[in-house]
Backbone as XML, in Angstrom:
<?xml version="1.0"?>
<chain id="A" units="angstrom">
  <residue number="1" name="MET">
    <atom name="N" x="-42.350" y="-86.445" z="32.245"/>
    <atom name="CA" x="-42.883" y="-86.051" z="30.961"/>
    <atom name="C" x="-43.959" y="-87.032" z="30.480"/>
  </residue>
  <residue number="2" name="LYS">
    <atom name="N" x="-43.837" y="-88.316" z="30.877"/>
    <atom name="CA" x="-44.822" y="-89.309" z="30.452"/>
    <atom name="C" x="-46.222" y="-88.943" z="30.928"/>
  </residue>
  <residue number="3" name="GLU">
    <atom name="N" x="-46.309" y="-88.425" z="32.152"/>
    <atom name="CA" x="-47.612" y="-88.063" z="32.708"/>
    <atom name="C" x="-48.231" y="-86.906" z="31.928"/>
  </residue>
  <residue number="4" name="LYS">
    <atom name="N" x="-47.409" y="-85.955" z="31.536"/>
    <atom name="CA" x="-47.908" y="-84.801" z="30.782"/>
    <atom name="C" x="-48.413" y="-85.231" z="29.412"/>
  </residue>
  <residue number="5" name="VAL">
    <atom name="N" x="-47.651" y="-86.093" z="28.753"/>
    <atom name="CA" x="-48.059" y="-86.606" z="27.444"/>
    <atom name="C" x="-49.356" y="-87.401" z="27.585"/>
  </residue>
  <residue number="6" name="ALA">
    <atom name="N" x="-49.465" y="-88.199" z="28.641"/>
    <atom name="CA" x="-50.683" y="-88.976" z="28.876"/>
    <atom name="C" x="-51.878" y="-88.059" z="29.112"/>
  </residue>
  <residue number="7" name="PHE">
    <atom name="N" x="-51.670" y="-86.970" z="29.839"/>
    <atom name="CA" x="-52.761" y="-86.027" z="30.083"/>
    <atom name="C" x="-53.234" y="-85.392" z="28.778"/>
  </residue>
  <residue number="8" name="VAL">
    <atom name="N" x="-52.301" y="-84.897" z="27.978"/>
    <atom name="CA" x="-52.670" y="-84.262" z="26.704"/>
    <atom name="C" x="-53.356" y="-85.276" z="25.801"/>
  </residue>
  <residue number="9" name="ASN">
    <atom name="N" x="-52.848" y="-86.493" z="25.771"/>
    <atom name="CA" x="-53.467" y="-87.549" z="24.980"/>
    <atom name="C" x="-54.892" y="-87.815" z="25.457"/>
  </residue>
  <residue number="10" name="GLY">
    <atom name="N" x="-55.109" y="-87.800" z="26.761"/>
    <atom name="CA" x="-56.447" y="-87.988" z="27.318"/>
    <atom name="C" x="-57.396" y="-86.863" z="26.950"/>
  </residue>
  <residue number="11" name="VAL">
    <atom name="N" x="-56.898" y="-85.636" z="26.970"/>
    <atom name="CA" x="-57.726" y="-84.490" z="26.570"/>
    <atom name="C" x="-58.131" y="-84.633" z="25.113"/>
  </residue>
  <residue number="12" name="TYR">
    <atom name="N" x="-57.177" y="-85.002" z="24.268"/>
    <atom name="CA" x="-57.468" y="-85.176" z="22.842"/>
    <atom name="C" x="-58.488" y="-86.296" z="22.619"/>
  </residue>
  <residue number="13" name="ALA">
    <atom name="N" x="-58.296" y="-87.416" z="23.310"/>
    <atom name="CA" x="-59.200" y="-88.554" z="23.152"/>
    <atom name="C" x="-60.601" y="-88.214" z="23.648"/>
  </residue>
  <residue number="14" name="ALA">
    <atom name="N" x="-60.683" y="-87.516" z="24.773"/>
    <atom name="CA" x="-61.996" y="-87.136" z="25.314"/>
    <atom name="C" x="-62.724" y="-86.199" z="24.361"/>
  </residue>
  <residue number="15" name="GLY">
    <atom name="N" x="-62.011" y="-85.258" z="23.779"/>
    <atom name="CA" x="-62.627" y="-84.340" z="22.818"/>
    <atom name="C" x="-63.139" y="-85.068" z="21.593"/>
  </residue>
  <residue number="16" name="ALA">
    <atom name="N" x="-62.365" y="-86.006" z="21.085"/>
    <atom name="CA" x="-62.776" y="-86.775" z="19.909"/>
    <atom name="C" x="-64.000" y="-87.631" z="20.217"/>
  </residue>
  <residue number="17" name="LYS">
    <atom name="N" x="-64.005" y="-88.289" z="21.387"/>
    <atom name="CA" x="-65.146" y="-89.121" z="21.779"/>
    <atom name="C" x="-66.403" y="-88.286" z="21.985"/>
  </residue>
  <residue number="18" name="LEU">
    <atom name="N" x="-66.236" y="-87.142" z="22.630"/>
    <atom name="CA" x="-67.363" y="-86.245" z="22.866"/>
    <atom name="C" x="-68.001" y="-85.827" z="21.549"/>
  </residue>
  <residue number="19" name="LYS">
    <atom name="N" x="-67.172" y="-85.436" z="20.614"/>
    <atom name="CA" x="-67.658" y="-85.003" z="19.302"/>
    <atom name="C" x="-68.340" y="-86.160" z="18.564"/>
  </residue>
  <residue number="20" name="PHE">
    <atom name="N" x="-67.752" y="-87.346" z="18.615"/>
    <atom name="CA" x="-68.316" y="-88.518" z="17.956"/>
    <atom name="C" x="-69.697" y="-88.852" z="18.509"/>
  </residue>
  <residue number="21" name="HIS">
    <atom name="N" x="-69.805" y="-88.934" z="19.840"/>
    <atom name="CA" x="-71.089" y="-89.290" z="20.448"/>
    <atom name="C" x="-72.134" y="-88.205" z="20.214"/>
  </residue>
  <residue number="22" name="HIS">
    <atom name="N" x="-71.731" y="-86.965" z="20.226"/>
    <atom name="CA" x="-72.678" y="-85.882" z="19.972"/>
    <atom name="C" x="-73.221" y="-85.983" z="18.546"/>
  </residue>
  <residue number="23" name="ARG">
    <atom name="N" x="-72.350" y="-86.245" z="17.591"/>
    <atom name="CA" x="-72.796" y="-86.398" z="16.197"/>
    <atom name="C" x="-73.779" y="-87.555" z="16.061"/>
  </residue>
  <residue number="24" name="GLN">
    <atom name="N" x="-73.510" y="-88.660" z="16.754"/>
    <atom name="CA" x="-74.405" y="-89.813" z="16.696"/>
    <atom name="C" x="-75.785" y="-89.467" z="17.249"/>
  </residue>
  <residue number="25" name="GLU">
    <atom name="N" x="-75.825" y="-88.744" z="18.358"/>
    <atom name="CA" x="-77.103" y="-88.354" z="18.955"/>
    <atom name="C" x="-77.871" y="-87.391" z="18.053"/>
  </residue>
  <residue number="26" name="VAL">
    <atom name="N" x="-77.172" y="-86.469" z="17.436"/>
    <atom name="CA" x="-77.827" y="-85.532" z="16.516"/>
    <atom name="C" x="-78.427" y="-86.302" z="15.348"/>
  </residue>
  <residue number="27" name="LYS">
    <atom name="N" x="-77.701" y="-87.272" z="14.820"/>
    <atom name="CA" x="-78.218" y="-88.088" z="13.713"/>
    <atom name="C" x="-79.459" y="-88.861" z="14.135"/>
  </residue>
  <residue number="28" name="LYS">
    <atom name="N" x="-79.429" y="-89.438" z="15.341"/>
    <atom name="CA" x="-80.576" y="-90.202" z="15.834"/>
    <atom name="C" x="-81.818" y="-89.328" z="15.951"/>
  </residue>
  <residue number="29" name="GLN">
    <atom name="N" x="-81.654" y="-88.137" z="16.480"/>
    <atom name="CA" x="-82.803" y="-87.280" z="16.745"/>
    <atom name="C" x="-83.410" y="-86.705" z="15.470"/>
  </residue>
  <residue number="30" name="PHE">
    <atom name="N" x="-82.568" y="-86.408" z="14.489"/>
    <atom name="CA" x="-83.076" y="-85.703" z="13.313"/>
    <atom name="C" x="-82.996" y="-86.541" z="12.046"/>
  </residue>
  <residue number="31" name="ASN">
    <atom name="N" x="-82.881" y="-87.849" z="12.202"/>
    <atom name="CA" x="-82.787" y="-88.756" z="11.067"/>
    <atom name="C" x="-84.080" y="-88.788" z="10.258"/>
  </residue>
  <residue number="32" name="GLN">
    <atom name="N" x="-85.206" y="-88.584" z="10.901"/>
    <atom name="CA" x="-86.506" y="-88.709" z="10.246"/>
    <atom name="C" x="-86.937" y="-87.452" z="9.500"/>
  </residue>
  <residue number="33" name="ASP">
    <atom name="N" x="-86.314" y="-86.329" z="9.773"/>
    <atom name="CA" x="-86.741" y="-85.056" z="9.193"/>
    <atom name="C" x="-85.858" y="-84.691" z="8.001"/>
  </residue>
  <residue number="34" name="PRO">
    <atom name="N" x="-86.395" y="-84.798" z="6.769"/>
    <atom name="CA" x="-85.580" y="-84.494" z="5.588"/>
    <atom name="C" x="-85.293" y="-82.997" z="5.422"/>
  </residue>
  <residue number="35" name="ASN">
    <atom name="N" x="-86.049" y="-82.150" z="6.084"/>
    <atom name="CA" x="-85.864" y="-80.701" z="5.959"/>
    <atom name="C" x="-84.938" y="-80.121" z="7.020"/>
  </residue>
  <residue number="36" name="TRP">
    <atom name="N" x="-84.426" y="-80.976" z="7.885"/>
    <atom name="CA" x="-83.605" y="-80.486" z="8.987"/>
    <atom name="C" x="-82.252" y="-80.013" z="8.490"/>
  </residue>
  <residue number="37" name="VAL">
    <atom name="N" x="-81.843" y="-78.848" z="8.971"/>
    <atom name="CA" x="-80.528" y="-78.293" z="8.668"/>
    <atom name="C" x="-79.801" y="-78.113" z="9.997"/>
  </residue>
  <residue number="38" name="GLU">
    <atom name="N" x="-78.549" y="-78.536" z="10.030"/>
    <atom name="CA" x="-77.784" y="-78.436" z="11.271"/>
    <atom name="C" x="-77.636" y="-76.977" z="11.683"/>
  </residue>
  <residue number="39" name="PRO">
    <atom name="N" x="-78.068" y="-76.620" z="12.893"/>
    <atom name="CA" x="-77.959" y="-75.230" z="13.339"/>
    <atom name="C" x="-76.508" y="-74.820" z="13.564"/>
  </residue>
  <residue number="40" name="TYR">
    <atom name="N" x="-76.288" y="-73.525" z="13.552"/>
    <atom name="CA" x="-74.935" y="-72.982" z="13.685"/>
    <atom name="C" x="-74.308" y="-73.339" z="15.021"/>
  </residue>
  <residue number="41" name="TYR">
    <atom name="N" x="-75.107" y="-73.380" z="16.085"/>
    <atom name="CA" x="-74.520" y="-73.629" z="17.401"/>
    <atom name="C" x="-73.867" y="-75.005" z="17.482"/>
  </residue>
  <residue number="42" name="ILE">
    <atom name="N" x="-74.376" y="-75.981" z="16.741"/>
    <atom name="CA" x="-73.744" y="-77.301" z="16.731"/>
    <atom name="C" x="-72.406" y="-77.222" z="16.004"/>
  </residue>
  <residue number="43" name="GLU">
    <atom name="N" x="-72.387" y="-76.525" z="14.881"/>
    <atom name="CA" x="-71.139" y="-76.329" z="14.138"/>
    <atom name="C" x="-70.110" y="-75.592" z="14.998"/>
  </residue>
  <residue number="44" name="ARG">
    <atom name="N" x="-70.561" y="-74.576" z="15.714"/>
    <atom name="CA" x="-69.653" y="-73.808" z="16.575"/>
    <atom name="C" x="-69.135" y="-74.671" z="17.729"/>
  </residue>
  <residue number="45" name="PHE">
    <atom name="N" x="-69.984" y="-75.527" z="18.263"/>
    <atom name="CA" x="-69.559" y="-76.448" z="19.320"/>
    <atom name="C" x="-68.412" y="-77.331" z="18.829"/>
  </residue>
  <residue number="46" name="TYR">
    <atom name="N" x="-68.539" y="-77.866" z="17.620"/>
    <atom name="CA" x="-67.482" y="-78.700" z="17.056"/>
    <atom name="C" x="-66.207" y="-77.897" z="16.822"/>
  </residue>
  <residue number="47" name="GLU">
    <atom name="N" x="-66.336" y="-76.645" z="16.421"/>
    <atom name="CA" x="-65.160" y="-75.788" z="16.227"/>
    <atom name="C" x="-64.430" y="-75.567" z="17.549"/>
  </residue>
  <residue number="48" name="ILE">
    <atom name="N" x="-65.193" y="-75.350" z="18.616"/>
    <atom name="CA" x="-64.580" y="-75.137" z="19.934"/>
    <atom name="C" x="-63.863" y="-76.404" z="20.399"/>
  </residue>
  <residue number="49" name="VAL">
    <atom name="N" x="-64.477" y="-77.557" z="20.194"/>
    <atom name="CA" x="-63.825" y="-78.819" z="20.564"/>
    <atom name="C" x="-62.534" y="-78.986" z="19.768"/>
  </residue>
  <residue number="50" name="ASP">
    <atom name="N" x="-62.575" y="-78.654" z="18.477"/>
    <atom name="CA" x="-61.385" y="-78.793" z="17.632"/>
    <atom name="C" x="-60.281" y="-77.816" z="18.011"/>
  </residue>
  <residue number="51" name="GLU">
    <atom name="N" x="-60.641" y="-76.689" z="18.604"/>
    <atom name="CA" x="-59.628" y="-75.726" z="19.034"/>
    <atom name="C" x="-58.749" y="-76.292" z="20.148"/>
  </residue>
  <residue number="52" name="HIS">
    <atom name="N" x="-59.225" y="-77.300" z="20.841"/>
    <atom name="CA" x="-58.465" y="-77.907" z="21.932"/>
    <atom name="C" x="-57.500" y="-78.983" z="21.440"/>
  </residue>
  <residue number="53" name="ARG">
    <atom name="N" x="-57.482" y="-79.222" z="20.113"/>
    <atom name="CA" x="-56.580" y="-80.225" z="19.541"/>
    <atom name="C" x="-55.733" y="-79.593" z="18.451"/>
  </residue>
  <residue number="54" name="SER">
    <atom name="N" x="-54.448" y="-79.767" z="18.538"/>
    <atom name="CA" x="-53.541" y="-79.249" z="17.518"/>
    <atom name="C" x="-53.513" y="-80.210" z="16.340"/>
  </residue>
  <residue number="55" name="LYS">
    <atom name="N" x="-53.890" y="-79.711" z="15.183"/>
    <atom name="CA" x="-53.880" y="-80.551" z="13.989"/>
    <atom name="C" x="-52.458" y="-80.756" z="13.470"/>
  </residue>
  <residue number="56" name="LYS">
    <atom name="N" x="-51.623" y="-79.736" z="13.598"/>
    <atom name="CA" x="-50.245" y="-79.845" z="13.104"/>
    <atom name="C" x="-49.417" y="-80.801" z="13.955"/>
  </residue>
  <residue number="57" name="ALA">
    <atom name="N" x="-49.672" y="-80.848" z="15.233"/>
    <atom name="CA" x="-48.916" y="-81.762" z="16.102"/>
    <atom name="C" x="-49.313" y="-83.207" z="15.834"/>
  </residue>
  <residue number="58" name="GLY">
    <atom name="N" x="-50.555" y="-83.417" z="15.431"/>
    <atom name="CA" x="-51.015" y="-84.767" z="15.127"/>
    <atom name="C" x="-50.886" y="-85.685" z="16.319"/>
  </residue>
  <residue number="59" name="TYR">
    <atom name="N" x="-50.225" y="-86.812" z="16.096"/>
    <atom name="CA" x="-50.046" y="-87.784" z="17.174"/>
    <atom name="C" x="-48.802" y="-87.509" z="18.010"/>
  </residue>
  <residue number="60" name="GLN">
    <atom name="N" x="-48.080" y="-86.457" z="17.697"/>
    <atom name="CA" x="-46.895" y="-86.097" z="18.479"/>
    <atom name="C" x="-47.313" y="-85.193" z="19.635"/>
  </residue>
  <residue number="61" name="VAL">
    <atom name="N" x="-48.037" y="-85.773" z="20.570"/>
    <atom name="CA" x="-48.553" y="-84.981" z="21.684"/>
    <atom name="C" x="-47.449" y="-84.503" z="22.613"/>
  </residue>
  <residue number="62" name="ASN">
    <atom name="N" x="-46.262" y="-85.079" z="22.482"/>
    <atom name="CA" x="-45.144" y="-84.589" z="23.287"/>
    <atom name="C" x="-44.798" y="-83.147" z="22.922"/>
  </residue>
  <residue number="63" name="LEU">
    <atom name="N" x="-45.056" y="-82.744" z="21.669"/>
    <atom name="CA" x="-44.839" y="-81.349" z="21.274"/>
    <atom name="C" x="-45.771" y="-80.419" z="22.040"/>
  </residue>
  <residue number="64" name="VAL">
    <atom name="N" x="-47.008" y="-80.843" z="22.206"/>
    <atom name="CA" x="-47.973" y="-80.033" z="22.946"/>
    <atom name="C" x="-47.589" y="-80.001" z="24.426"/>
  </residue>
  <residue number="65" name="ALA">
    <atom name="N" x="-47.154" y="-81.136" z="24.961"/>
    <atom name="CA" x="-46.738" y="-81.185" z="26.372"/>
    <atom name="C" x="-45.547" y="-80.260" z="26.613"/>
  </residue>
  <residue number="66" name="GLU">
    <atom name="N" x="-44.600" y="-80.238" z="25.690"/>
    <atom name="CA" x="-43.450" y="-79.339" z="25.827"/>
    <atom name="C" x="-43.882" y="-77.879" z="25.718"/>
  </residue>
  <residue number="67" name="ALA">
    <atom name="N" x="-44.828" y="-77.609" z="24.822"/>
    <atom name="CA" x="-45.345" y="-76.243" z="24.694"/>
    <atom name="C" x="-46.095" y="-75.827" z="25.955"/>
  </residue>
  <residue number="68" name="MET">
    <atom name="N" x="-46.754" y="-76.789" z="26.604"/>
    <atom name="CA" x="-47.440" y="-76.498" z="27.868"/>
    <atom name="C" x="-46.427" y="-76.135" z="28.952"/>
  </residue>
  <residue number="69" name="ASP">
    <atom name="N" x="-45.291" y="-76.828" z="28.968"/>
    <atom name="CA" x="-44.225" y="-76.484" z="29.919"/>
    <atom name="C" x="-43.765" y="-75.048" z="29.707"/>
  </residue>
  <residue number="70" name="ALA">
    <atom name="N" x="-43.555" y="-74.691" z="28.447"/>
    <atom name="CA" x="-43.126" y="-73.325" z="28.135"/>
    <atom name="C" x="-44.209" y="-72.321" z="28.510"/>
  </residue>
  <residue number="71" name="PHE">
    <atom name="N" x="-45.460" y="-72.695" z="28.292"/>
    <atom name="CA" x="-46.594" y="-71.823" z="28.615"/>
    <atom name="C" x="-46.627" y="-71.517" z="30.110"/>
  </residue>
  <residue number="72" name="TYR">
    <atom name="N" x="-46.489" y="-72.553" z="30.929"/>
    <atom name="CA" x="-46.570" y="-72.369" z="32.379"/>
    <atom name="C" x="-45.274" y="-71.846" z="33.000"/>
  </residue>
  <residue number="73" name="SER">
    <atom name="N" x="-44.215" y="-71.741" z="32.213"/>
    <atom name="CA" x="-42.986" y="-71.154" z="32.752"/>
    <atom name="C" x="-43.123" y="-69.645" z="32.934"/>
  </residue>
  <residue number="74" name="ASN">
    <atom name="N" x="-44.115" y="-69.047" z="32.282"/>
    <atom name="CA" x="-44.406" y="-67.623" z="32.457"/>
    <atom name="C" x="-45.286" y="-67.461" z="33.704"/>
  </residue>
  <residue number="75" name="TYR">
    <atom name="N" x="-44.864" y="-66.630" z="34.623"/>
    <atom name="CA" x="-45.586" y="-66.442" z="35.884"/>
    <atom name="C" x="-47.034" y="-66.003" z="35.664"/>
  </residue>
  <residue number="76" name="ASP">
    <atom name="N" x="-47.287" y="-65.181" z="34.669"/>
    <atom name="CA" x="-48.641" y="-64.681" z="34.416"/>
    <atom name="C" x="-49.610" y="-65.789" z="34.016"/>
  </residue>
  <residue number="77" name="ASN">
    <atom name="N" x="-49.097" y="-66.935" z="33.608"/>
    <atom name="CA" x="-49.951" y="-68.026" z="33.137"/>
    <atom name="C" x="-50.184" y="-69.113" z="34.184"/>
  </residue>
  <residue number="78" name="THR">
    <atom name="N" x="-49.589" y="-68.974" z="35.351"/>
    <atom name="CA" x="-49.631" y="-70.068" z="36.327"/>
    <atom name="C" x="-51.025" y="-70.370" z="36.870"/>
  </residue>
  <residue number="79" name="ALA">
    <atom name="N" x="-51.922" y="-69.404" z="36.860"/>
    <atom name="CA" x="-53.265" y="-69.624" z="37.408"/>
    <atom name="C" x="-54.279" y="-70.037" z="36.338"/>
  </residue>
  <residue number="80" name="ILE">
    <atom name="N" x="-53.868" y="-70.094" z="35.096"/>
    <atom name="CA" x="-54.782" y="-70.457" z="34.006"/>
    <atom name="C" x="-55.049" y="-71.961" z="34.071"/>
  </residue>
  <residue number="81" name="PRO">
    <atom name="N" x="-56.331" y="-72.368" z="34.031"/>
    <atom name="CA" x="-56.667" y="-73.796" z="34.093"/>
    <atom name="C" x="-56.071" y="-74.579" z="32.912"/>
  </residue>
  <residue number="82" name="LEU">
    <atom name="N" x="-55.865" y="-75.861" z="33.127"/>
    <atom name="CA" x="-55.204" y="-76.703" z="32.128"/>
    <atom name="C" x="-55.919" y="-76.734" z="30.781"/>
  </residue>
  <residue number="83" name="LEU">
    <atom name="N" x="-57.241" y="-76.871" z="30.790"/>
    <atom name="CA" x="-57.944" y="-76.960" z="29.510"/>
    <atom name="C" x="-57.872" y="-75.652" z="28.726"/>
  </residue>
  <residue number="84" name="GLU">
    <atom name="N" x="-57.892" y="-74.528" z="29.428"/>
    <atom name="CA" x="-57.701" y="-73.242" z="28.747"/>
    <atom name="C" x="-56.310" y="-73.192" z="28.128"/>
  </residue>
  <residue number="85" name="ALA">
    <atom name="N" x="-55.326" y="-73.676" z="28.877"/>
    <atom name="CA" x="-53.950" y="-73.675" z="28.379"/>
    <atom name="C" x="-53.807" y="-74.592" z="27.165"/>
  </residue>
  <residue number="86" name="VAL">
    <atom name="N" x="-54.447" y="-75.751" z="27.199"/>
    <atom name="CA" x="-54.393" y="-76.666" z="26.054"/>
    <atom name="C" x="-54.985" y="-75.992" z="24.826"/>
  </residue>
  <residue number="87" name="ARG">
    <atom name="N" x="-56.081" y="-75.287" z="25.000"/>
    <atom name="CA" x="-56.720" y="-74.588" z="23.880"/>
    <atom name="C" x="-55.790" y="-73.521" z="23.303"/>
  </residue>
  <residue number="88" name="ILE">
    <atom name="N" x="-55.191" y="-72.720" z="24.165"/>
    <atom name="CA" x="-54.304" y="-71.641" z="23.721"/>
    <atom name="C" x="-53.078" y="-72.215" z="23.016"/>
  </residue>
  <residue number="89" name="VAL">
    <atom name="N" x="-52.473" y="-73.227" z="23.618"/>
    <atom name="CA" x="-51.272" y="-73.834" z="23.036"/>
    <atom name="C" x="-51.598" y="-74.519" z="21.710"/>
  </residue>
  <residue number="90" name="SER">
    <atom name="N" x="-52.728" y="-75.203" z="21.635"/>
    <atom name="CA" x="-53.108" y="-75.889" z="20.398"/>
    <atom name="C" x="-53.359" y="-74.895" z="19.271"/>
  </residue>
  <residue number="91" name="LEU">
    <atom name="N" x="-54.029" y="-73.797" z="19.583"/>
    <atom name="CA" x="-54.243" y="-72.768" z="18.564"/>
    <atom name="C" x="-52.915" y="-72.197" z="18.080"/>
  </residue>
  <residue number="92" name="ALA">
    <atom name="N" x="-52.013" y="-71.939" z="19.004"/>
    <atom name="CA" x="-50.700" y="-71.399" z="18.627"/>
    <atom name="C" x="-49.914" y="-72.414" z="17.796"/>
  </residue>
  <residue number="93" name="GLN">
    <atom name="N" x="-49.998" y="-73.687" z="18.150"/>
    <atom name="CA" x="-49.293" y="-74.733" z="17.396"/>
    <atom name="C" x="-49.790" y="-74.812" z="15.959"/>
  </residue>
  <residue number="94" name="ASP">
    <atom name="N" x="-51.082" y="-74.557" z="15.769"/>
    <atom name="CA" x="-51.665" y="-74.621" z="14.427"/>
    <atom name="C" x="-51.453" y="-73.341" z="13.627"/>
  </residue>
  <residue number="95" name="GLY">
    <atom name="N" x="-50.781" y="-72.361" z="14.218"/>
    <atom name="CA" x="-50.495" y="-71.125" z="13.500"/>
    <atom name="C" x="-51.568" y="-70.066" z="13.627"/>
  </residue>
  <residue number="96" name="ASN">
    <atom name="N" x="-52.573" y="-70.318" z="14.448"/>
    <atom name="CA" x="-53.651" y="-69.353" z="14.659"/>
    <atom name="C" x="-53.269" y="-68.460" z="15.845"/>
  </residue>
  <residue number="97" name="THR">
    <atom name="N" x="-52.189" y="-67.711" z="15.680"/>
    <atom name="CA" x="-51.607" y="-66.974" z="16.805"/>
    <atom name="C" x="-52.461" y="-65.803" z="17.262"/>
  </residue>
  <residue number="98" name="GLU">
    <atom name="N" x="-53.169" y="-65.160" z="16.344"/>
    <atom name="CA" x="-54.010" y="-64.027" z="16.762"/>
    <atom name="C" x="-55.086" y="-64.484" z="17.734"/>
  </residue>
  <residue number="99" name="LYS">
    <atom name="N" x="-55.749" y="-65.570" z="17.397"/>
    <atom name="CA" x="-56.801" y="-66.100" z="18.268"/>
    <atom name="C" x="-56.199" y="-66.610" z="19.579"/>
  </residue>
  <residue number="100" name="ALA">
    <atom name="N" x="-55.052" y="-67.268" z="19.492"/>
    <atom name="CA" x="-54.380" y="-67.774" z="20.694"/>
    <atom name="C" x="-53.982" y="-66.621" z="21.607"/>
  </residue>
  <residue number="101" name="ASP">
    <atom name="N" x="-53.450" y="-65.556" z="21.028"/>
    <atom name="CA" x="-53.055" y="-64.394" z="21.830"/>
    <atom name="C" x="-54.258" y="-63.731" z="22.492"/>
  </residue>
  <residue number="102" name="LEU">
    <atom name="N" x="-55.369" y="-63.665" z="21.767"/>
    <atom name="CA" x="-56.588" y="-63.082" z="22.331"/>
    <atom name="C" x="-57.075" y="-63.908" z="23.520"/>
  </residue>
  <residue number="103" name="TYR">
    <atom name="N" x="-57.125" y="-65.234" z="23.349"/>
    <atom name="CA" x="-57.540" y="-66.105" z="24.453"/>
    <atom name="C" x="-56.563" y="-66.026" z="25.618"/>
  </residue>
  <residue number="104" name="LEU">
    <atom name="N" x="-55.273" y="-65.889" z="25.308"/>
    <atom name="CA" x="-54.266" y="-65.777" z="26.361"/>
    <atom name="C" x="-54.468" y="-64.506" z="27.173"/>
  </residue>
  <residue number="105" name="LEU">
    <atom name="N" x="-54.684" y="-63.390" z="26.498"/>
    <atom name="CA" x="-54.903" y="-62.128" z="27.214"/>
    <atom name="C" x="-56.159" y="-62.186" z="28.077"/>
  </residue>
  <residue number="106" name="LYS">
    <atom name="N" x="-57.225" y="-62.768" z="27.532"/>
    <atom name="CA" x="-58.461" y="-62.911" z="28.311"/>
    <atom name="C" x="-58.234" y="-63.801" z="29.536"/>
  </residue>
  <residue number="107" name="ALA">
    <atom name="N" x="-57.513" y="-64.897" z="29.344"/>
    <atom name="CA" x="-57.261" y="-65.823" z="30.454"/>
    <atom name="C" x="-56.361" y="-65.190" z="31.510"/>
  </residue>
  <residue number="108" name="GLN">
    <atom name="N" x="-55.351" y="-64.443" z="31.083"/>
    <atom name="CA" x="-54.464" y="-63.786" z="32.046"/>
    <atom name="C" x="-55.217" y="-62.744" z="32.864"/>
  </residue>
  <residue number="109" name="LYS">
    <atom name="N" x="-56.168" y="-62.085" z="32.220"/>
    <atom name="CA" x="-56.970" y="-61.084" z="32.933"/>
    <atom name="C" x="-57.933" y="-61.763" z="33.911"/>
  </residue>
  <residue number="110" name="ARG">
    <atom name="N" x="-58.507" y="-62.873" z="33.477"/>
    <atom name="CA" x="-59.509" y="-63.567" z="34.288"/>
    <atom name="C" x="-58.887" y="-64.350" z="35.441"/>
  </residue>
  <residue number="111" name="TYR">
    <atom name="N" x="-57.763" y="-64.996" z="35.182"/>
    <atom name="CA" x="-57.122" y="-65.855" z="36.188"/>
    <atom name="C" x="-55.780" y="-65.252" z="36.585"/>
  </residue>
  <residue number="112" name="LYS">
    <atom name="N" x="-55.810" y="-64.288" z="37.462"/>
    <atom name="CA" x="-54.566" y="-63.644" z="37.903"/>
    <atom name="C" x="-53.909" y="-64.485" z="38.991"/>
  </residue>
  <residue number="113" name="PRO">
    <atom name="N" x="-52.565" y="-64.636" z="38.925"/>
    <atom name="CA" x="-51.871" y="-65.446" z="39.948"/>
    <atom name="C" x="-51.853" y="-64.765" z="41.301"/>
  </residue>
</chain>
């Protein structure tokens, strides 16, 4: 279980670092332009990164690791890549079940065992 918790923790840390560095680069590039407005695609990128992290689980990444075990116990989910599974599980943990179910159905269709 320690390895699973470490993996989920690494995914969360990588997402946070990615978002932080991206924000810094955006600030550097557009710091001189007072009329610049952040485009929607940057906002959407941050939303997608945040979908991979459960806000309700917080620092209790063992909850996400246990949910991942339950996720992969279903045969239909065995071929789904880990990052897709983290996204689906994190959305479900945060109570966004409709979106999680939609992503799950798409992933099951795309990655058949």
